C-alpha positions as CSV (number, residue, x, y, z in Angstrom):
1,M,193.3,136.8,105.7
2,N,191.8,133.8,107.2
3,I,188.7,132.9,105.2
4,K,187.2,131.1,108.0
5,L,187.7,133.8,110.7
6,L,186.2,136.4,108.2
7,T,183.3,134.2,107.6
8,T,182.8,133.8,111.5
9,I,183.0,137.7,111.9
10,F,180.2,138.0,109.0
11,V,178.0,135.7,110.5
12,A,178.6,137.3,113.9
13,I,177.7,141.2,112.6
14,V,174.7,139.6,110.9
15,F,173.5,137.9,114.1
16,S,174.1,141.0,116.2
17,L,172.2,143.1,113.3
18,S,169.1,140.6,113.5
19,S,169.1,140.6,117.3
20,S,169.1,144.4,117.3
21,L,166.3,144.5,114.7
22,V,164.5,142.4,116.8
23,S,164.9,143.9,119.8
24,A,163.6,147.3,118.3
25,Q,160.6,145.7,116.6
26,N,159.8,144.3,120.0
27,R,160.3,147.8,121.5
28,D,157.9,149.1,118.7
29,L,155.4,146.3,119.9
30,S,155.7,146.8,123.4
31,R,155.7,150.9,123.2
32,G,152.5,150.5,120.6
33,Q,150.6,148.2,122.8
34,H,151.1,150.4,126.0
35,L,149.9,153.2,124.3
36,F,146.8,151.7,122.7
37,A,146.1,150.2,126.4
38,K,146.2,153.7,127.6
39,K,143.7,154.7,124.8
40,E,146.6,157.1,123.3
41,Y,145.6,155.7,119.9
42,K,147.2,158.7,117.7
43,L,150.5,158.1,119.5
44,A,150.4,154.2,119.1
45,I,149.7,154.2,115.3
46,P,153.4,154.7,114.2
47,Y,154.6,151.9,116.6
48,L,151.8,149.5,115.6
49,K,152.3,150.2,112.0
50,K,155.9,149.7,112.0
51,Y,155.8,146.3,113.6
52,T,152.9,145.2,111.3
53,Q,154.8,145.9,108.4
54,N,157.4,142.8,109.3
55,H,154.9,140.7,111.3
56,N,151.8,139.2,110.2
57,D,150.1,139.6,113.9
58,K,146.4,139.5,113.3
59,S,145.7,140.7,116.9
60,V,148.1,143.8,116.3
61,K,146.7,144.5,113.1
62,R,143.2,144.6,114.2
63,N,144.5,147.2,117.0
64,L,145.9,149.3,114.3
65,I,142.6,149.1,112.5
66,F,140.8,150.2,115.9
67,C,143.4,153.2,116.4
68,Y,142.8,154.4,112.6
69,I,138.8,154.4,113.5
70,E,139.1,156.2,116.6
71,T,141.5,158.9,114.9
72,N,138.9,159.4,112.1
73,Q,141.1,157.6,109.6
74,D,138.6,155.1,108.0
75,N,140.2,154.8,104.7
76,K,143.4,153.7,106.2
77,A,141.1,151.4,108.4
78,L,139.4,150.1,105.1
79,I,142.4,149.3,103.4
80,L,144.2,147.2,106.0
81,A,140.6,145.5,107.0
82,Q,139.8,144.7,103.3
83,R,143.6,143.0,103.0
84,M,142.9,141.2,106.0
85,A,139.3,139.9,105.0
86,N,140.7,138.9,101.9
87,A,143.5,137.0,102.8
88,S,143.6,133.0,102.7
89,K,143.5,132.5,106.3
90,A,141.0,135.0,107.2
91,E,138.8,134.8,110.4
92,A,135.0,135.5,111.1
93,E,136.3,138.9,113.0
94,D,137.9,140.0,109.9
95,F,134.8,139.6,107.8
96,L,133.0,141.5,110.5
97,N,135.4,144.3,111.0
98,Y,135.4,144.8,107.3
99,A,131.7,144.7,106.7
100,N,131.3,147.2,109.7
101,L,133.8,149.6,108.2
102,L,131.9,149.3,104.7
103,K,128.7,150.5,106.2
104,K,130.5,153.1,108.0
105,V,131.2,154.7,105.0
106,H,128.0,154.0,103.4
107,K,129.0,151.1,100.7
108,Y,125.8,149.2,102.2
109,V,125.7,146.6,99.1
110,E,129.2,145.2,99.8
111,A,128.8,145.6,103.8
112,K,126.0,143.1,103.5
113,E,128.0,140.6,101.3
114,W,130.6,140.3,103.8
115,Y,127.9,140.4,106.9
116,L,126.6,137.1,104.9
117,K,130.0,135.9,104.9
118,Y,130.8,136.1,108.2
119,S,127.1,134.8,109.3
120,K,127.9,131.6,107.6
121,L,131.0,131.5,110.0
122,K,129.0,132.4,113.0
123,P,125.3,131.5,112.4
124,S,124.5,131.9,115.9
125,D,125.3,135.6,116.2
126,N,121.9,137.2,115.9
127,I,123.4,140.9,116.0
128,V,124.8,140.4,112.4
129,L,121.1,139.8,111.1
130,Q,120.4,143.4,112.2
131,H,123.3,144.6,110.3
132,I,122.0,143.0,107.4
133,Q,118.6,144.3,107.8
134,A,120.1,147.6,108.3
135,C,121.9,147.3,104.9
136,N,118.5,146.9,103.3
137,L,116.5,149.4,104.9
138,I,119.1,152.2,105.5
139,N,118.0,154.2,102.3
140,E,114.2,154.0,103.4
141,I,115.1,156.6,106.2
142,I,114.1,160.1,105.5
143,D,116.2,162.7,103.7
144,D,118.5,165.2,105.6
145,S,117.0,168.3,104.1
146,L,114.1,168.2,106.2
147,Y,116.1,169.7,109.4
148,I,118.9,172.1,109.5
149,A,121.7,171.0,111.9
150,K,124.9,172.9,112.5
151,P,127.8,173.0,115.2
152,I,127.4,175.8,117.8
153,N,130.1,178.3,118.3
154,I,131.1,177.2,121.8
155,N,132.7,174.0,120.6
156,T,136.4,173.3,121.2
157,Q,139.1,170.5,119.9
158,Q,138.1,169.1,123.4
159,T,135.0,166.6,124.0
160,D,131.7,168.7,124.2
161,Y,128.3,167.5,124.4
162,S,124.8,168.4,125.1
163,T,122.9,166.9,128.3
164,S,119.9,169.0,129.5
165,L,118.0,172.2,129.6
166,Y,117.9,174.3,132.3
167,N,117.1,178.0,133.4
168,D,116.3,178.9,129.8
169,G,119.8,177.8,128.7
170,L,121.7,174.5,127.6
171,I,123.9,172.3,130.2
172,F,126.7,170.6,128.4
173,V,129.9,168.4,129.4
174,S,133.1,169.5,128.3
175,G,136.7,168.5,128.4
176,R,138.1,172.1,128.1
177,P,140.9,173.2,130.3
178,N,139.6,174.1,133.9
179,K,141.3,174.8,137.3
180,Y,139.8,171.3,139.0
181,S,142.0,168.9,136.8
182,K,144.8,168.1,135.0
183,Q,144.9,167.0,131.3
184,I,143.8,163.3,130.7
185,N,144.4,162.7,126.9
186,K,147.1,163.9,124.9
187,D,145.6,163.5,121.9
188,K,142.3,165.3,122.3
189,K,143.9,167.4,124.8
190,D,140.4,166.5,127.1
191,H,140.8,167.7,130.8
192,Y,138.4,166.1,133.2
193,F,134.9,166.8,132.4
194,N,133.0,169.3,133.9
195,L,129.2,170.6,133.5
196,Y,128.9,173.9,132.2
197,F,126.2,176.5,131.3
198,T,125.4,178.9,128.3
199,K,122.5,180.8,127.1
200,K,121.8,181.7,123.4
201,I,121.6,185.2,122.5
202,G,120.7,186.1,119.1
203,S,122.4,183.6,117.0
204,K,125.3,182.8,119.3
205,Y,125.8,181.2,122.7
206,A,127.5,183.4,125.3
207,I,130.8,182.1,126.8
208,P,130.1,179.1,129.0
209,K,130.5,179.0,132.9
210,L,130.6,176.2,135.0
211,L,127.4,175.2,136.3
212,S,128.5,175.2,139.8
213,E,131.7,175.2,141.7
214,D,129.9,173.1,144.6
215,L,129.5,170.0,141.9
216,S,133.0,170.3,140.2
217,T,135.9,168.1,141.3
218,K,138.8,166.7,140.1
219,Y,136.8,163.9,138.9
220,N,134.6,163.4,135.7
221,E,131.3,165.3,135.9
222,G,128.9,164.0,133.1
223,S,125.5,163.9,132.0
224,A,122.9,165.7,134.0
225,S,119.2,166.1,134.5
226,F,116.9,168.5,136.3
227,S,113.7,168.3,138.1
228,A,110.8,170.2,136.5
229,N,111.0,173.2,139.4
230,E,115.1,173.1,138.8
231,K,116.0,172.5,142.4
232,F,117.4,169.0,142.2
233,I,120.0,167.7,140.0
234,Y,121.0,164.1,139.0
235,F,124.3,164.0,137.3
236,T,127.1,161.3,136.5
237,R,130.3,161.2,138.0
238,N,133.4,159.1,138.3
239,K,134.6,158.7,141.4
240,G,138.4,157.7,140.5
241,T,137.5,153.7,140.8
242,V,137.4,151.2,138.4
243,D,135.2,148.3,138.0
244,I,136.1,144.6,137.8
245,N,136.9,144.6,134.2
246,G,139.5,147.7,134.9
247,Q,136.9,150.2,133.3
248,A,136.2,153.4,134.7
249,Q,133.5,153.2,137.1
250,L,130.4,155.8,136.9
251,N,127.7,156.8,139.5
252,I,125.0,158.8,139.6
253,Y,124.6,161.5,142.3
254,M,121.9,163.7,143.5
255,S,122.1,167.4,144.8
256,R,119.4,169.8,145.8
257,F,119.6,173.5,145.2
258,A,118.9,175.6,148.6
259,K,119.9,179.2,149.9
260,G,121.8,179.8,146.7
261,K,124.0,176.7,146.3
262,W,123.9,173.3,145.4
263,D,124.0,170.7,148.4
264,K,126.8,168.2,148.8
265,P,126.1,165.5,146.1
266,E,124.5,162.2,147.6
267,L,125.1,159.0,145.9
268,F,122.2,157.2,144.0
269,Q,120.8,154.3,146.2
270,Y,121.2,152.0,143.4
271,A,124.9,152.5,142.5
272,G,127.1,149.5,143.1
273,D,130.6,148.6,143.4
274,D,131.1,146.4,140.8
275,Y,129.3,148.1,138.1
276,S,128.3,151.5,136.6
277,T,125.4,153.6,136.7
278,G,125.0,157.3,134.7
279,H,123.6,159.3,132.0
280,P,120.1,160.2,134.2
281,S,117.2,161.3,132.8
282,I,114.1,162.2,135.0
283,S,110.6,162.6,133.5
284,K,108.7,166.0,133.6
285,D,106.4,164.6,136.5
286,G,109.3,163.5,138.5
287,K,108.0,159.9,138.7
288,L,110.4,158.0,136.6
289,L,114.3,158.3,136.3
290,F,116.0,156.8,133.1
291,F,119.5,155.8,133.4
292,I,122.0,153.4,131.7
293,S,124.1,150.6,134.0
294,N,126.0,147.5,133.3
295,M,124.6,145.8,136.3
296,P,124.3,142.2,136.0
297,G,121.0,140.7,134.7
298,G,121.2,143.0,131.4
299,Y,121.6,142.1,127.7
300,G,125.3,143.1,127.1
301,G,126.9,146.3,127.2
302,T,125.1,149.1,128.8
303,D,121.5,148.8,129.1
304,I,118.6,151.6,129.7
305,Y,117.0,151.2,133.1
306,Y,114.2,153.2,134.9
307,C,113.4,153.5,138.4
308,R,109.6,154.8,139.9
309,K,109.5,157.3,142.8
310,Q,108.1,155.9,145.9
311,G,107.9,158.6,148.4
312,F,111.3,160.2,149.1
313,S,113.3,157.1,147.4
314,W,113.3,155.4,144.2
315,G,111.9,151.7,143.4
316,P,114.2,149.1,142.1
317,P,115.9,149.3,138.8
318,I,113.6,147.9,135.9
319,N,115.4,147.0,132.8
320,L,113.3,148.3,129.6
321,G,113.9,144.6,127.9
322,P,114.9,143.5,124.7
323,A,113.0,145.6,122.5
324,I,115.2,148.3,123.6
325,N,118.3,147.0,124.9
326,T,120.9,144.8,122.8
327,T,124.1,143.2,123.3
328,S,125.9,146.2,122.4
329,D,125.7,149.4,124.3
330,E,122.5,151.7,124.8
331,M,123.5,155.1,126.0
332,F,122.3,158.9,126.6
333,P,118.3,158.3,127.2
334,Y,116.4,161.3,127.5
335,I,112.7,161.4,128.1
336,C,111.1,164.0,126.3
337,E,107.9,166.2,126.9
338,D,106.5,164.6,123.9
339,G,106.5,161.5,125.7
340,Y,109.1,159.7,123.5
341,L,112.2,158.4,125.0
342,Y,115.4,159.2,122.8
343,F,118.4,157.4,123.3
344,A,121.6,156.4,121.3
345,S,122.8,152.6,120.6
346,S,125.4,150.6,118.5
347,G,123.3,147.6,118.6
348,H,120.0,148.8,116.7
349,I,119.9,149.3,112.8
350,G,122.2,152.3,112.0
351,F,124.6,154.3,110.0
352,G,127.7,153.2,112.1
353,G,128.9,154.1,115.6
354,L,126.1,155.2,118.0
355,D,123.0,156.4,116.1
356,I,119.8,158.3,118.0
357,F,116.5,156.6,118.2
358,K,113.2,157.0,119.6
359,T,110.5,155.0,121.4
360,T,107.2,155.3,123.4
361,F,105.4,153.3,126.0
362,E,102.3,152.0,124.4
363,K,99.8,149.5,125.8
364,N,101.9,149.0,128.8
365,H,105.2,148.0,127.0
366,W,108.1,149.8,125.2
367,K,107.5,150.0,121.1
368,Y,110.7,148.9,119.2
369,P,112.7,151.7,118.5
370,V,112.6,154.0,115.3
371,N,116.0,155.2,113.8
372,I,115.2,159.1,113.6
373,G,117.7,159.3,110.7
374,F,119.5,162.4,108.8
375,P,121.0,164.6,109.5
376,F,121.0,163.4,113.4
377,N,122.7,160.1,112.5
378,S,126.0,159.7,110.7
379,S,128.6,157.2,110.2
380,K,130.3,158.4,113.2
381,D,128.9,158.4,116.6
382,D,125.6,160.2,117.4
383,F,124.0,160.9,121.0
384,A,122.5,163.0,123.6
385,Y,119.5,164.2,121.9
386,I,117.3,166.8,123.9
387,F,114.8,169.3,122.5
388,D,113.7,172.7,123.9
389,F,110.0,173.1,123.3
390,K,109.6,176.5,124.2
391,N,112.1,177.8,121.8
392,K,111.4,175.0,118.9
393,I,115.1,173.9,118.8
394,G,117.0,171.0,119.6
395,Y,120.5,169.6,120.3
396,F,122.5,166.5,119.7
397,S,126.1,165.6,119.8
398,S,128.3,164.0,117.1
399,N,132.0,163.4,116.3
400,R,131.3,163.4,112.6
401,N,133.8,166.1,112.4
402,G,136.6,164.7,114.3
403,N,135.9,165.9,117.9
404,D,132.6,165.4,120.0
405,D,130.6,168.6,119.4
406,I,127.4,169.8,120.0
407,F,124.9,170.5,117.1
408,E,121.9,172.8,117.2
409,F,119.0,171.8,114.9
410,E,115.6,173.1,113.9
411,K,113.2,172.3,111.1
412,N,114.2,173.5,107.7
413,I,111.4,176.5,107.0
414,A,112.0,176.3,103.1
415,K,110.8,172.6,103.3
416,L,107.8,173.5,105.3
417,N,104.1,173.8,104.1
418,T,101.0,174.1,105.5
419,L,98.4,171.3,105.4
420,K,95.0,172.8,105.7
421,G,91.7,171.2,105.7
422,V,88.0,171.7,106.3
423,I,85.9,168.9,107.8
424,S,82.0,169.0,107.3
425,K,78.9,165.9,107.3
426,I,78.3,163.7,104.3
427,G,75.6,165.4,102.2
428,S,76.1,168.8,103.6
429,T,78.4,171.6,103.6
430,N,77.8,173.0,107.2
431,P,81.2,172.4,109.1
432,I,81.4,170.4,111.9
433,D,83.6,171.5,114.7
434,S,85.5,170.5,117.8
435,V,86.7,167.6,115.7
436,E,89.9,165.8,117.2
437,V,92.6,165.6,114.0
438,F,95.9,163.5,114.4
439,L,98.9,163.7,112.2
440,V,100.5,160.6,111.8
441,D,103.4,159.3,110.2
442,R,104.4,155.6,109.9
443,N,102.0,154.8,113.1
444,I,103.6,157.5,114.8
445,I,101.3,160.5,115.8
446,L,103.4,163.4,115.5
447,D,100.9,166.2,116.4
448,R,97.2,166.5,117.3
449,T,94.8,169.4,116.9
450,Y,90.9,170.4,117.2
451,N,89.5,172.3,114.3
452,K,87.9,175.5,114.6
453,P,83.8,176.4,114.6
454,D,84.5,177.3,110.5
455,G,85.6,173.3,110.3
456,S,89.3,174.3,109.4
457,F,92.2,172.4,110.8
458,K,95.9,173.0,110.1
459,F,99.6,171.2,110.5
460,N,103.0,172.4,109.6
461,V,104.4,169.7,107.5
462,F,107.5,168.7,105.2
463,K,106.4,169.5,101.3
464,D,107.1,165.9,100.0
465,Q,106.6,163.7,102.8
466,K,103.4,161.6,102.8
467,Y,101.3,161.4,106.1
468,S,97.9,160.2,107.4
469,L,95.1,161.9,109.3
470,I,92.9,160.5,111.8
471,I,89.8,162.1,112.4
472,Q,87.6,161.4,115.3
473,K,84.5,162.9,117.0
474,K,81.8,161.5,118.9
475,G,78.5,160.7,116.9
476,F,80.5,160.1,113.9
477,K,82.6,157.4,112.1
478,T,86.1,157.4,113.0
479,K,88.2,158.3,109.6
480,R,91.6,157.6,108.3
481,V,92.4,159.7,105.4
482,L,95.9,159.3,103.3
483,Y,97.7,162.5,102.7
484,F,99.9,162.9,99.6
485,P,102.1,165.9,99.0
486,Q,100.0,166.8,95.5
487,N,97.2,167.4,97.8
488,L,98.6,170.6,98.5
489,S,98.6,172.2,95.1
490,K,97.3,175.4,94.3
491,N,96.9,175.8,98.2
492,K,93.7,174.2,98.3
493,N,92.2,172.7,101.5
494,I,91.6,169.2,101.9
495,K,87.9,168.3,102.3
496,I,86.8,165.9,104.5
497,R,83.5,164.5,105.2
498,L,82.6,162.5,108.2
499,E,79.5,160.1,108.3
500,E,77.0,160.4,111.4
501,S,76.8,157.4,113.5
502,P,75.9,156.8,116.9
503,W,78.6,155.5,119.5
504,A,78.3,153.0,122.0
505,N,79.1,153.3,125.5
506,I,81.7,151.2,127.8
507,K,80.4,150.9,131.2
508,A,82.4,148.9,133.7
509,F,82.6,148.5,137.9
510,V,86.0,148.2,139.0
511,K,86.4,146.4,142.5
512,N,88.9,144.6,144.9
513,Q,88.7,140.9,144.2
514,F,88.5,139.9,147.5
515,S,86.6,142.4,149.2
516,S,84.3,143.4,146.4
517,K,84.6,147.0,147.5
518,P,84.7,149.5,144.5
519,I,87.9,151.1,143.9
520,K,88.0,155.0,143.0
521,N,90.2,156.6,141.2
522,A,91.1,153.6,139.0
523,N,93.2,154.6,135.9
524,V,91.2,153.2,132.4
525,E,92.9,153.3,129.1
526,V,90.4,152.4,126.5
527,V,92.4,151.6,123.1
528,N,91.0,152.0,119.6
529,K,93.3,149.0,118.2
530,T,92.2,150.1,114.3
531,Y,93.8,153.3,114.7
532,R,95.8,153.2,117.9
533,L,94.3,155.7,119.8
534,S,94.0,156.0,123.4
535,T,90.9,157.8,125.6
536,Y,91.5,158.2,129.4
537,C,89.2,158.2,132.2
538,N,89.1,157.3,136.2
539,T,86.5,155.7,138.0
540,D,84.2,157.6,140.3
541,S,83.6,156.9,144.1
542,N,81.8,154.2,143.6
543,G,84.3,152.3,141.3
544,N,82.5,153.2,138.0
545,F,83.5,154.6,135.0
546,S,82.1,154.7,131.4
547,A,83.5,155.9,127.9
548,D,81.7,156.3,124.5
549,V,83.5,154.6,121.7
550,D,83.3,154.4,118.0
551,P,81.4,151.1,117.2
552,G,82.8,148.6,114.7
553,N,86.5,148.5,116.5
554,Y,88.0,146.6,118.6
555,Y,89.4,148.0,122.2
556,D,91.7,146.8,124.6
557,L,91.0,148.1,128.2
558,I,93.9,148.8,130.7
559,V,92.8,149.5,134.4
560,S,95.6,150.1,136.7
561,K,96.0,151.7,140.2
562,P,99.2,152.0,142.3
563,G,99.2,148.9,144.7
564,Y,97.1,146.6,142.4
565,Y,98.2,144.4,139.7
566,T,97.0,145.9,136.2
567,T,94.3,144.0,134.6
568,V,94.3,144.1,130.7
569,L,91.1,142.9,128.7
570,S,91.7,142.6,125.1
571,N,89.5,142.7,122.1
572,Y,86.5,143.9,124.3
573,T,83.3,144.7,122.0
574,Y,81.5,147.1,124.5
575,D,78.4,144.8,124.4
576,E,78.1,144.4,128.1
577,I,78.6,146.1,131.6
578,L,82.1,144.9,132.7
579,S,83.0,144.1,136.2
580,V,86.7,144.4,136.6
581,D,88.5,143.0,139.6
582,L,91.7,144.4,140.6
583,I,94.2,142.3,143.2
584,K,95.8,144.4,145.7
585,T,99.7,144.0,145.4
586,K,101.7,143.1,148.5
587,G,105.4,142.0,149.0
588,N,105.9,138.4,149.7
589,Q,102.5,137.2,147.6
590,T,103.2,133.9,146.2
591,I,101.8,132.2,142.8
592,E,102.1,128.3,143.2
593,L,102.4,126.3,139.9
594,H,100.6,123.3,141.2
595,T,100.8,121.2,138.0
596,S,104.4,122.1,137.6
597,T,106.4,118.5,137.4
598,F,109.7,117.3,136.3
599,H,110.6,114.0,134.9
600,N,112.8,111.2,136.9
601,G,114.2,114.0,139.3
602,G,115.3,116.2,136.4
603,W,115.2,120.0,135.9
604,L,113.8,120.4,132.3
605,L,110.3,122.2,132.0
606,T,107.3,119.8,130.7
607,E,104.9,121.8,128.3
608,I,102.2,122.0,131.1
609,T,104.9,124.2,133.7
610,K,105.8,126.3,130.6
611,G,101.9,127.0,130.2
612,E,101.5,127.8,134.1
613,L,104.9,130.1,133.6
614,N,102.9,131.9,130.7
615,N,100.2,133.1,132.8
616,V,103.1,134.5,135.3
617,I,104.5,136.0,132.1
618,E,101.2,137.8,131.2
619,I,101.1,139.3,134.8
620,L,104.6,140.5,134.1
621,N,104.0,142.2,130.7
622,H,100.9,143.8,132.3
623,N,103.0,145.0,135.2
624,P,106.2,146.2,134.3
625,D,107.1,147.4,137.6
626,I,106.9,144.0,139.3
627,L,109.8,142.1,140.3
628,I,109.6,138.2,141.5
629,E,111.5,135.5,142.8
630,V,111.4,131.9,141.6
631,R,111.7,129.2,143.8
632,A,112.0,125.6,143.2
633,S,111.6,122.6,145.8
634,T,112.0,118.6,145.7
635,K,110.2,116.1,147.5
636,V,112.9,113.4,146.8
637,D,115.7,113.8,149.7
638,S,119.2,113.3,148.1
639,G,121.2,115.2,150.7
640,N,121.0,118.9,151.5
641,R,123.9,119.8,148.7
642,E,122.3,117.9,146.0
643,N,119.1,118.9,146.4
644,K,119.7,122.8,146.5
645,E,121.9,122.2,143.1
646,L,119.0,120.4,141.6
647,C,116.3,123.0,143.0
648,L,118.6,125.8,141.6
649,K,118.6,124.0,138.2
650,R,115.0,124.0,138.1
651,A,114.4,127.6,139.2
652,T,117.0,128.7,136.7
653,E,115.4,127.0,133.9
654,A,112.0,128.6,134.4
655,K,113.9,132.1,134.8
656,N,115.6,131.5,131.4
657,Y,112.3,130.3,129.9
658,M,110.7,133.7,130.9
659,I,113.9,135.6,129.7
660,S,113.4,134.0,126.3
661,Q,109.6,135.2,126.2
662,G,111.0,138.6,126.6
663,I,110.9,139.2,130.5
664,P,114.1,141.2,131.1
665,A,116.5,139.3,133.6
666,N,116.8,141.7,136.3
667,R,113.3,141.4,137.0
668,I,113.6,138.0,138.1
669,K,115.4,136.3,141.0
670,T,116.0,132.5,141.9
671,K,115.9,130.5,145.2
672,A,116.5,126.9,145.7
673,I,114.4,125.9,148.4
674,G,115.7,122.4,148.8
675,F,113.7,119.3,150.2
676,N,110.1,119.6,150.5
677,T,107.9,116.8,151.8
678,R,104.9,118.2,150.7
679,S,105.7,118.8,146.8
680,S,108.0,119.3,144.3
681,C,107.2,122.4,142.2
682,I,108.1,125.9,141.3
683,V,106.6,128.9,143.5
684,V,106.7,132.3,141.9
685,K,107.1,135.0,144.6
686,L,106.5,138.7,144.0
687,V,109.3,140.4,145.9
688,E,108.8,144.0,144.8
689,S,105.7,146.1,143.4
690,F,104.9,149.7,143.0
């Protein structure tokens, strides 16, 4: 046989086999990436895995890790992420992926090490500092035995999550089969989502029914919230469109219940064409509507906003600011009867995925949120917290068991005990009644009560948890008592003695700054800064108010009324009769920064200009519902286009400075005035107020 011919044939066969193999591998990659783009992660795994066995393509491996995570195969994701992080040419992203997975499986010490390695390569990433802090603090969050949480009986293999209370029952979202839509996810077998209603009967929940056929479509219906009288519903709907990033676009709709049915839903007035709005939650008094959005001017991902009721419409959206919103996603806000705002976040300190947090509005700003701990939060996604005060049970949702399921929770009775006390005067056994007693945990007021004529009071508390009590009554010194679990030994009362002490009286006159006319029905909050307690009162028809306060403490006075700027008096010591001026707010009011200057026709802010902007920032901090427009001008005429470019830079520089001081970007608009013969300055214009 011709050896040369045989060699040629052999080479041709090898080349043919090699070409077939490459072609097959390319088909695997193409198929796997196509399924990945469609979010069919379970189906994408075998194709991506087969391709990565013969190729060191980092982007494909990262997609495979993501598929493992989305299909609850954390161990496989961890093994692959570990290999990539330990490779000689590992990148910062690989360190971060591995650290996130370590934290997700509760290996916090190792996770911190890899976060620190990532931080050395990406020192500008401030979010990683929060992850490092999470690893340090994660074990300080309370034990999971204080509450009992269990999945409810109506969960399915499809997506189910709680959303609101209605008609003494539960409204939830589900992707279970329905007659309105086809299946949209082959892995979870989800259909398009609809709103369902169920009631608890005994220990079980009744077979769910559609909330209303009037509100069900072939698209997704999502999170909902009801007005206090249950005549209005605000809910999320995907109307079948996508935004500029190719993501499904959500919008809030509103409907009214009349004549036994829900009216045709109307689109929320601040829905946008290139961004989403969703997850509405309306306050019990109907004055505030919270929701999420990825509208321009946020901090990244989805942020939480609120609108204030104005007549029959809503005022403009206000971002809750950097204390609440992060560069990641904040979702599922829920404004509770107790005044706390609960929400889910993947950006704050947590256990992995979405965690549930709570915050409260105190002294005209939102406090930094608190992770509510176990059993609500896990290494998976936990979200959609709501609470039924009437029946003392709550709900949240989680995919900790594989699917998005609804969990019911209540306090663990076996872990509860009764904290009992008796209050009397120092030097006497005679009881004092009508004393206000606050139960406090880590500066958060959990409960309050007034003691009885015999001096007694009680709270239900967890057996092994520390608390403090704040005791307050006019004519006595306010007192804080630290409570430790051993105080309940032998079921004895805590004996509290109060020292008699005369209280001081704050008197003030509230008037219009320009007309000097008294302002009646102004709201006055007197904040005891030592104990973080607030007393509320209103001005009478002559603009006067008075409040009794415990001397020896510092107080903040917050005086407000719709249509006026809020005035805050800090560290007031009640030693004089006050005259408080309120300025009436009007659209198009301007505040000119007369001393604002720019060096050599530039746009960088001087320290003097920053000082004047600080005054504006103080106004914005005290009045969280005000939006402004920053206008900049120049008195040097360099041509129309050049003038506008320079002025826009100046206005933008002022805006960025205010943002750096904590003012949400969506509260600040900018405008370039251009050439102005009179001055070269910054003007702040009030464009909206409530």
